[in-house]
C-alpha positions in Angstrom: 56.5 -2.4 43.8 55.6 -5.9 43.0 56.7 -5.6 39.3 60.2 -4.7 40.4 60.2 -7.6 43.0 59.1 -10.1 40.1 62.3 -9.3 38.2 60.5 -9.6 34.8 58.7 -12.9 35.8 55.4 -10.8 36.1 53.2 -8.7 33.9 50.6 -6.0 34.7 47.1 -6.9 34.1 44.1 -4.6 33.4 41.9 -5.6 30.4 44.2 -8.3 29.4 42.5 -8.4 25.9 45.9 -8.6 24.2 47.9 -10.1 27.0 45.7 -13.2 27.7 45.4 -14.0 23.9 49.3 -13.9 23.5 49.7 -16.2 26.6 47.0 -18.7 25.5 48.8 -18.9 22.2 52.1 -19.5 23.9 53.7 -16.3 22.7 54.3 -15.1 26.3 54.7 -16.6 29.7 54.8 -15.2 33.1 54.8 -16.6 36.5 52.3 -14.0 37.7 49.9 -11.4 36.6 49.6 -8.1 38.8 46.0 -7.0 38.7 45.9 -3.1 38.6 42.3 -2.8 38.0 41.6 -2.7 41.9 43.9 0.4 42.5 41.5 3.2 43.4 41.1 6.1 40.9 43.3 4.4 38.3 40.2 4.3 36.1 39.4 8.1 36.4 38.7 10.4 33.5 39.4 14.0 34.8 40.6 17.3 33.7 43.8 19.1 34.3 45.4 22.4 33.3 46.2 21.1 29.9 43.5 18.9 29.0 42.0 15.4 29.9 43.7 13.0 32.1 42.8 9.1 31.4 43.6 6.7 34.1 45.4 3.5 33.0 42.6 1.3 33.9 40.0 3.5 32.0 38.4 1.0 29.2 38.0 2.1 25.6 34.1 2.2 26.4 34.6 4.4 29.5 36.6 6.9 27.3 34.0 6.8 24.3 31.1 7.4 26.8 32.8 10.0 29.3 31.0 13.5 29.2 34.4 15.4 29.7 36.1 13.3 26.9 33.3 13.7 24.6 33.3 17.5 25.2 36.9 18.2 24.9 38.1 15.3 22.8 35.4 14.4 20.5 37.5 12.9 17.8 39.2 10.6 20.5 35.8 9.5 21.8 34.7 8.7 18.1 37.8 6.6 17.4 37.4 4.8 20.6 33.9 3.7 19.4 35.6 2.0 16.5 38.1 0.0 18.2 38.1 -3.7 17.6 34.4 -4.7 18.8 32.2 -4.3 21.8 33.8 -7.0 24.0 37.1 -5.7 23.4 36.1 -1.9 24.2 34.3 -2.9 27.5 37.3 -4.7 28.7 40.3 -3.5 27.2 42.0 -0.1 28.3 43.3 2.7 26.4 46.9 2.7 28.2 46.9 -1.4 27.8 46.5 -0.7 24.1 49.4 1.7 23.8 51.6 -0.4 26.3 51.1 -3.6 24.5 52.6 -1.8 21.5 50.4 -3.8 18.8 51.4 -2.4 15.4 48.0 -2.3 14.2 46.5 0.2 16.7 44.1 2.9 16.2 44.7 5.1 19.5 48.5 4.7 18.9 48.1 6.6 15.6 45.4 9.2 16.7 47.0 10.4 19.9 50.1 11.4 17.9 48.2 14.3 16.5 47.0 15.1 19.9 50.6 15.3 21.1 49.6 13.3 24.2 51.9 12.1 26.9 51.9 9.2 29.3 52.8 9.2 32.9 55.1 6.4 33.8 55.9 5.3 37.5 58.8 3.2 38.7 59.7 2.2 42.3 61.6 5.3 42.8 60.8 7.9 40.3 58.2 9.1 37.8 58.5 10.5 34.3 56.4 11.8 31.5 56.7 10.0 28.0 55.5 11.7 24.7 53.2 9.2 23.1 55.5 9.0 20.1 58.5 7.9 22.2 56.6 4.8 23.7 56.6 2.4 21.1 59.9 1.4 19.8 59.0 -1.7 17.8 56.4 -4.2 17.4 55.3 -5.2 20.8 58.3 -3.2 22.4 58.3 0.0 24.3 60.5 2.4 26.1 59.3 1.5 29.5 61.7 0.0 31.9 60.8 -3.6 33.2 59.7 -2.1 36.6 57.6 0.8 35.1 53.9 1.1 34.6 51.9 3.6 32.8 49.4 5.4 35.3 47.8 7.8 33.2 47.4 9.2 29.4 47.5 12.9 29.3 45.6 14.3 26.0 45.4 18.0 25.6 42.7 19.0 23.2 43.6 20.6 19.9 44.2 24.4 19.8 41.4 26.6 19.0 40.5 26.6 15.4 42.1 23.1 14.7 39.7 20.3 13.7 40.7 16.7 13.0 39.7 13.6 11.3 40.6 9.9 11.3 40.3 7.2 8.8 40.9 3.5 8.9 40.8 0.6 6.5 41.0 -3.0 6.8 39.6 -6.3 5.9 40.7 -8.2 9.1 40.0 -7.9 12.7 42.8 -5.2 13.1 43.1 -2.2 10.7 45.5 -2.4 7.8 46.0 1.3 7.8 45.2 4.3 10.1 45.5 7.9 9.1 44.9 10.9 11.5 44.9 14.5 10.5 44.2 17.9 12.1 44.3 21.2 10.4 43.9 24.7 11.5 42.9 27.5 9.2 43.6 31.5 9.4 42.9 33.8 6.8 42.0 31.1 4.3 45.3 29.4 4.7 46.5 26.2 6.4 48.1 27.9 9.6 49.0 24.5 11.2 48.6 21.0 10.4 49.4 17.6 12.1 49.5 14.1 10.3 50.0 10.8 11.6 50.0 7.3 9.9 50.1 3.9 11.6 49.4 0.3 11.0 51.4 0.0 7.9 54.6 -0.4 9.8 55.8 -1.5 13.2 55.6 2.1 14.7 53.0 4.8 14.2 54.6 8.0 13.2 53.9 11.6 12.3 54.9 12.8 8.8 56.4 16.2 9.1 57.4 16.5 5.6 53.7 16.2 4.5 52.9 18.6 7.2 55.5 21.3 5.8 54.2 21.0 2.3 50.6 22.0 3.3 51.4 24.8 5.7 50.6 28.1 4.3 48.6 26.9 1.4 45.3 28.4 0.7 42.4 26.3 1.6 40.4 27.1 -1.5 43.2 25.6 -3.5 43.3 22.2 -1.7 40.5 20.5 -3.6 40.9 16.8 -4.3 44.0 16.3 -6.5 45.5 19.8 -6.0 49.3 19.7 -6.4 50.2 20.5 -2.8 47.9 17.8 -1.5 49.1 15.4 -4.2 52.6 16.2 -2.9 51.9 15.7 0.5 50.3 12.3 0.0 53.2 11.2 -1.9 55.4 12.1 0.8 53.4 10.1 3.2 53.5 7.0 1.1 57.4 7.6 1.2 57.7 8.2 4.8 55.2 5.6 6.1 57.8 2.9 5.9 55.3 0.3 5.0 56.1 -3.2 5.5 54.7 -6.6 4.1 52.6 -8.5 6.6 49.3 -10.6 6.5 47.5 -7.3 5.9 49.3 -6.6 2.5 52.5 -5.9 0.6 54.4 -2.7 1.2 53.5 -1.3 -2.2 49.7 -1.9 -1.4 49.9 -0.1 1.9 51.8 2.9 0.5 49.0 3.3 -2.1 46.5 3.2 0.9 48.4 5.9 2.5 48.2 8.2 -0.4 44.6 7.6 -1.1 43.4 7.7 2.6 45.6 10.8 3.5 43.9 12.8 0.8 40.3 11.8 2.1 41.3 12.4 5.7 42.9 15.9 5.0 39.7 17.0 3.1 37.4 15.6 5.9 39.6 17.5 8.4 39.3 20.7 6.3 35.6 20.3 5.9 35.2 20.2 9.8 37.3 23.2 10.3 35.4 26.0 11.8 32.6 23.7 13.1 33.5 24.3 16.7 34.8 20.9 17.6 37.9 18.6 17.0 35.7 16.0 15.4 
């Protein structure tokens, strides 16, 4: 494998929307770039027994427009449409976005509530990585230097679960991303998944907020309901917001509270509509 032969002096290149900018800015330097776009089938979007398999060189636009993705993962297709701008979506790839580990990433946050996984291939072995275990810090991942991601595996939400995604920002990259999915049975929250990103180096699930909401009656979860308010308070604590060019930590924690409430109410409103968006 060329990546292993180069011993850290090379980088994989697909869309290059992040990589080339970093190299032009002098933040990264490599002796060689290995173009993976010409690998046959690596841009495919296909079904498997658990969901949708998105090849590593499939662009954001390809995912957004793919009939299979739109049918089984409508919320992902919706969010892919809002990534950056048309130029980036037409060239940048979903897998590349995850592997570059930019903290302000919409897909990295959203795919946590899908409980997606990534296929990683090294010179002698392959493995599957839960999306929440890929990014370890800003611009850092758990991939070995000689490994490459070959596909992103995204299972659809379970039957009866609907989701929503919200983002906020005044710059090119989002300041905040919040993803929520809710399943309702017999008028109560049977299951819930919540993730927050862009406010800290790594997007994360929020299990304490999820636990507060499970079992709550849906008709009692209007705006400012006690359980909803508590879930949002815990989200602001657990987001581990950090100050950066997008704002101070307290400001981001406030955004987390406000936008989680809005996102959960949207997800609840969509429940029973027959789709995950």
